[in-house]
C-alpha positions in Angstrom: 52.7 -47.5 187.7 49.8 -49.9 186.9 51.0 -51.8 183.8 47.8 -53.7 183.5 45.8 -50.5 183.0 48.5 -48.2 181.4 47.3 -46.7 178.1 50.9 -47.3 176.7 50.7 -51.0 177.7 49.2 -53.9 175.7 46.3 -54.9 178.0 43.9 -51.9 177.5 44.2 -52.2 173.7 44.2 -55.9 173.2 40.5 -56.2 172.2 40.3 -52.9 170.3 39.9 -52.5 166.6 42.2 -50.2 164.7 39.5 -47.5 164.6 38.8 -47.9 168.3 42.5 -47.6 169.1 42.7 -44.4 167.0 39.9 -42.9 169.1 41.6 -44.1 172.3 44.8 -42.4 171.3 43.0 -39.1 170.6 41.2 -39.2 173.9 44.5 -39.9 175.7 46.2 -36.9 174.0 43.2 -34.6 174.8 43.7 -35.4 178.6 47.4 -36.2 179.0 48.9 -34.2 176.2 50.5 -37.4 174.8 49.1 -40.3 172.8 50.1 -44.0 173.2 52.6 -45.3 170.7 51.6 -48.1 168.3 54.1 -50.6 169.7 53.0 -51.2 173.3 55.4 -50.9 176.3 56.7 -54.3 177.5 56.6 -53.0 181.1 59.3 -51.9 183.5 59.4 -55.4 185.1 60.9 -56.8 181.9 64.7 -57.3 182.4 66.7 -54.9 180.2 68.3 -57.7 178.3 64.9 -59.1 177.3 63.5 -55.8 176.0 63.2 -56.1 172.2 65.6 -53.7 170.4 62.8 -52.0 168.5 60.9 -51.2 171.8 60.9 -47.6 172.8 59.3 -48.4 176.2 60.2 -48.9 178.9 63.0 -46.3 178.6 66.3 -48.1 179.3 67.7 -44.8 180.7 65.1 -44.5 183.4 67.0 -43.8 186.6 64.3 -45.2 188.9 64.2 -48.4 187.0 68.0 -48.7 187.1 68.0 -48.0 190.8 65.4 -50.7 191.6 67.4 -53.2 189.5 70.6 -52.4 191.4 68.7 -53.0 194.7 67.2 -56.3 193.5 63.7 -55.4 194.8 60.3 -55.4 193.0 59.7 -51.7 193.3 60.5 -48.5 195.3 58.1 -49.4 198.2 60.8 -51.8 199.4 63.4 -49.1 199.7 64.3 -47.6 203.1 64.6 -44.2 201.5 61.1 -44.3 200.0 59.8 -41.9 199.0 63.0 -40.2 197.7 63.1 -37.1 195.7 63.5 -39.1 192.5 60.4 -41.1 193.2 58.3 -38.0 194.2 59.3 -36.1 191.1 58.4 -39.0 188.8 55.8 -41.1 190.6 53.9 -38.0 191.7 54.2 -36.2 188.3 50.9 -37.2 186.8 47.7 -37.1 189.0 44.1 -36.1 188.8 44.6 -32.6 190.3 47.3 -31.7 187.9 45.3 -32.6 184.8 42.1 -31.0 186.0 43.9 -27.8 186.6 45.5 -28.0 183.2 42.2 -28.8 181.4 40.2 -26.3 183.5 37.4 -28.8 183.9 36.8 -31.9 186.0 37.8 -35.3 184.6 35.0 -37.9 184.5 35.4 -40.9 186.7 35.6 -43.2 183.6 38.3 -41.1 182.0 40.2 -40.8 185.3 40.3 -44.6 185.8 41.4 -45.2 182.2 43.9 -42.4 181.5 45.2 -41.0 184.8 44.9 -43.5 187.7 47.4 -45.9 186.1 50.1 -43.2 186.5 49.4 -42.3 190.1 52.4 -44.4 191.2 53.0 -42.8 194.6 49.5 -43.8 195.8 50.1 -47.4 194.6 53.5 -47.6 196.2 52.3 -46.2 199.5 49.7 -48.9 199.6 52.3 -51.6 199.0 54.6 -50.1 201.6 51.8 -50.1 204.2 51.6 -53.9 203.9 55.3 -54.7 204.1 57.0 -56.1 207.2 60.1 -54.3 208.6 62.3 -57.1 207.5 61.2 -56.7 203.9 62.4 -53.1 203.7 65.9 -52.8 202.2 68.6 -50.1 202.7 69.9 -49.0 199.3 73.6 -49.4 198.5 75.5 -46.1 199.1 77.1 -44.7 196.0 80.5 -42.9 196.4 80.3 -39.3 195.5 81.2 -38.6 191.9 84.4 -36.5 191.5 84.0 -33.1 190.1 87.0 -31.6 188.3 87.7 -27.9 188.9 90.8 -26.3 187.5 92.7 -24.1 190.0 92.4 -20.4 189.4 95.5 -19.0 187.5 98.2 -17.5 189.7 98.3 -14.4 187.5 96.1 -12.8 184.8 97.0 -10.0 182.4 94.2 -7.9 183.6 93.7 -5.0 186.0 93.2 -5.8 189.7 89.5 -5.1 189.4 89.0 -7.3 186.4 91.1 -10.1 187.9 88.9 -10.1 191.0 85.8 -10.3 188.7 87.2 -13.3 187.0 88.0 -14.8 190.4 84.4 -14.4 191.5 83.3 -16.1 188.2 85.6 -19.0 189.0 84.2 -19.2 192.6 80.7 -19.2 191.3 81.3 -22.1 188.9 83.1 -24.0 191.6 80.3 -23.5 194.2 77.7 -24.7 191.7 79.7 -27.7 190.8 80.2 -28.7 194.4 76.7 -28.0 195.6 73.9 -30.6 196.0 71.7 -28.1 194.0 68.7 -28.7 196.1 68.8 -32.5 196.1 69.0 -34.8 199.1 70.0 -38.4 199.5 72.6 -38.0 196.7 74.4 -41.1 198.0 71.8 -43.3 196.2 72.1 -44.2 192.6 69.1 -42.4 191.2 69.8 -39.2 193.2 73.4 -39.1 192.3 72.6 -39.4 188.6 70.0 -36.7 189.0 72.6 -34.5 190.6 75.0 -35.0 187.7 72.3 -34.2 185.2 71.1 -31.1 187.2 74.6 -29.8 187.4 75.1 -30.2 183.7 71.8 -28.4 183.0 72.5 -25.5 185.3 76.0 -25.0 183.9 74.7 -25.3 180.3 72.2 -22.6 181.0 74.9 -20.3 182.3 77.1 -21.1 179.3 74.3 -20.3 176.8 73.6 -16.9 178.5 77.3 -16.0 178.9 78.4 -17.1 175.4 75.5 -15.9 173.3 74.0 -13.2 175.5 73.9 -9.6 174.4 74.0 -6.6 176.7 70.7 -4.7 176.3 71.6 -1.7 178.5 74.6 0.5 178.2 75.7 -0.3 181.7 75.3 -4.1 181.0 72.8 -4.6 183.9 71.5 -7.8 182.3 72.2 -10.0 179.3 69.6 -11.4 176.9 69.4 -14.4 174.5 66.6 -14.8 172.0 64.5 -18.0 171.9 65.9 -19.5 168.7 69.5 -19.1 169.9 68.8 -20.4 173.3 67.1 -23.6 172.1 69.8 -24.2 169.4 72.6 -24.3 171.9 71.4 -26.7 174.5 74.0 -29.4 173.6 73.2 -32.6 175.4 71.0 -30.8 178.0 67.8 -31.1 175.9 65.5 -30.7 179.0 66.3 -27.0 179.0 63.5 -26.7 176.5 60.9 -27.8 179.0 59.6 -24.6 180.7 58.5 -26.1 184.0 62.0 -27.7 184.5 63.7 -24.4 183.6 61.4 -22.3 185.8 61.1 -24.6 188.8 64.6 -26.1 188.9 67.2 -24.2 187.0 66.0 -20.7 187.9 65.5 -21.6 191.6 68.9 -23.2 191.9 70.7 -20.3 190.3 68.8 -17.8 192.5 70.5 -19.4 195.5 73.8 -18.3 194.0 72.7 -14.7 193.3 71.9 -15.3 189.6 68.5 -13.9 188.5 66.8 -15.4 185.4 63.5 -14.7 183.7 61.8 -15.5 180.5 60.1 -12.5 178.9 57.3 -12.7 176.4 57.4 -10.5 173.3 55.0 -7.6 173.2 51.5 -8.9 172.3 52.4 -12.6 173.1 50.5 -14.3 175.9 52.5 -16.6 178.3 50.3 -19.5 177.6 51.2 -19.4 173.9 55.0 -19.8 174.5 54.8 -23.6 175.0 53.4 -26.6 173.2 50.7 -28.7 174.9 53.5 -30.9 176.3 55.3 -28.0 177.9 58.2 -27.5 175.4 59.1 -23.9 174.7 58.5 -22.6 171.2 61.4 -21.1 169.3 59.9 -17.6 169.1 58.0 -15.1 171.0 60.3 -14.8 174.0 63.8 -13.9 175.2 65.8 -15.1 178.2 67.3 -12.6 180.6 69.9 -13.0 183.3 71.5 -10.6 185.8 73.7 -10.9 189.0 72.9 -9.4 192.4 75.3 -7.6 194.7 76.6 -10.7 196.5 77.9 -12.0 193.2 79.4 -8.7 191.9 76.7 -7.4 189.6 77.8 -5.9 186.3 81.6 -6.3 186.4 81.3 -10.0 187.1 78.6 -10.5 184.5 80.9 -8.9 181.9 83.8 -11.1 183.1 81.5 -14.2 182.7 80.7 -13.2 179.2 84.3 -12.4 178.3 85.4 -15.7 179.7 82.8 -17.8 177.9 83.4 -16.1 174.5 87.2 -16.6 174.8 86.6 -20.3 175.5 84.2 -20.6 172.6 86.7 -18.9 170.2 89.6 -21.1 171.2 87.9 -24.5 171.8 84.7 -24.5 169.8 82.6 -27.7 170.6 85.0 -28.6 173.5 84.5 -25.2 175.1 81.6 -26.2 177.4 83.6 -28.9 179.0 86.3 -26.4 179.9 83.7 -24.0 181.2 82.3 -26.9 183.4 85.8 -27.3 184.9 86.1 -23.5 185.5 89.3 -23.6 183.4 90.4 -19.9 183.3 93.8 -20.5 181.9 92.4 -19.4 178.5 92.3 -15.9 180.0 96.1 -15.9 180.2 96.6 -16.4 176.5 
């Protein structure tokens, strides 16, 4: 990004009065949905150890920044994998087209240059890349695949043959999700591997919420449903599940590949556009989350087994239940 022009940086505001900066913040929020914080960002180029403790920006947890640091290069343009999915999803997130579609009106040239252009990182990086010589492009260090712990399915369960098979399918589903790339590529690089770990946790947490707190809304148990407040209150460490675009475009699409169908349904009389805040976070009322399984996953019997399994884990392990769920530990079903 262009730190010299970024509304969150120190340069654009250095000659502003307090009143002018307040107007500047309001204008930024009207276009971007966010307003610059009072204490300016010290820029991503500042070494982590030199970032003041009180500084909120740049975020120390940024995966792209960490990845660039590990490579020892100035920015992503020098990487042989550029543009990777991590860079596309972040560097291409804010652009003129997106904000004009959101606002429903064209953005003036002056507002574009002040508030949007500094964030069009992919365009800037592509320009840098075009000027590099082949010897300046660096291959990123390959990261060993993170180990995923899955507990072997119990040799015997005290259930009928049909219910045992349903539990076996649940185990297989959790195992497949845990061992999948979940739509990501280049997961041997630092940023992508960390994104995979995060995406896996979010997908499993979504399943956990639906299974543990879901209620059957039809007598045959065709689907389960969780209300807005319950869903948002049980996200654990996976806070991004509150962002509708991430839920719809990532979690829902990933789960669909495994035969799990999800949808958010607005309450009667509530418009879809009123279900989120201006920054895309879902409100805690006005909708429910629904989930069902298709034939290749076993439909209703497996959905019921998933619910039964999650509720047994929750009853026995409480706050530690989700970690057992993530490991597909079904030995609780023997007790």
